[in-house]
C-alpha positions as CSV (number, residue, x, y, z in Angstrom):
1,M,-60.8,13.2,12.6
2,N,-57.1,13.0,13.5
3,M,-56.7,11.5,17.0
4,P,-53.7,12.8,18.9
5,S,-51.4,10.1,20.3
6,Y,-50.2,10.8,23.8
7,Q,-49.7,8.7,26.9
8,L,-48.2,8.9,30.3
9,G,-44.8,10.5,30.4
10,D,-45.1,12.3,27.1
11,T,-43.9,15.9,26.9
12,V,-46.5,18.0,25.1
13,K,-46.5,21.6,23.8
14,M,-49.7,23.6,24.6
15,R,-51.2,26.5,22.6
16,K,-51.2,28.8,25.7
17,I,-48.0,29.7,27.6
18,H,-48.1,29.1,31.4
19,P,-47.6,32.2,33.6
20,C,-44.1,30.9,34.5
21,G,-43.1,31.3,30.8
22,T,-43.0,27.8,29.3
23,D,-45.5,26.0,27.1
24,L,-44.1,22.5,27.7
25,F,-45.9,20.0,30.0
26,T,-45.6,16.4,31.0
27,V,-48.6,14.1,30.9
28,I,-48.9,12.5,34.4
29,R,-52.5,11.1,34.2
30,T,-54.9,10.1,31.4
31,G,-58.5,9.1,31.4
32,A,-61.7,11.2,31.4
33,D,-59.5,14.0,32.7
34,I,-55.9,14.7,31.7
35,K,-53.4,15.8,34.3
36,I,-50.3,17.7,33.1
37,K,-47.3,19.0,35.0
38,C,-45.5,22.2,34.0
39,T,-41.9,21.5,33.1
40,G,-40.9,25.1,34.3
41,C,-42.4,25.4,37.7
42,G,-43.9,22.0,38.5
43,R,-47.5,23.2,38.9
44,I,-50.1,20.4,38.2
45,I,-53.1,21.2,36.0
46,M,-56.1,19.0,35.4
47,L,-58.2,19.5,32.2
48,D,-61.1,17.5,30.8
49,R,-60.2,15.6,27.7
50,P,-62.0,17.8,25.1
51,T,-60.3,20.9,26.5
52,F,-56.9,19.3,26.6
53,E,-57.2,18.1,23.0
54,K,-58.3,21.6,21.9
55,R,-55.3,23.3,23.7
56,L,-52.8,20.6,22.6
57,K,-50.4,21.9,19.9
58,T,-48.0,18.9,19.5
59,V,-46.3,16.0,21.3
60,V,-42.7,17.1,21.6
61,A,-41.1,14.0,23.2
62,A,-42.9,10.7,23.4
63,Q,-42.2,8.3,26.3
64,R,-42.8,4.9,24.7
65,E,-42.7,1.7,26.7
66,T,-40.6,-1.2,25.3
67,L,-41.7,-4.8,25.9
């Protein structure tokens, strides 16, 4: 199974469009639950990990830490 690679700060594209009209979100918390913030209106949404991974379409912009 292909594991998606996302982490804090990544911009992700979801399958469903948010009511404000955008489908881009920023990951602001990871763990058992994933918290994402809409890039259009700033609304915060919390999803459990299986639901998030099912609704995730792609990682648009990865925020990678440099050591």
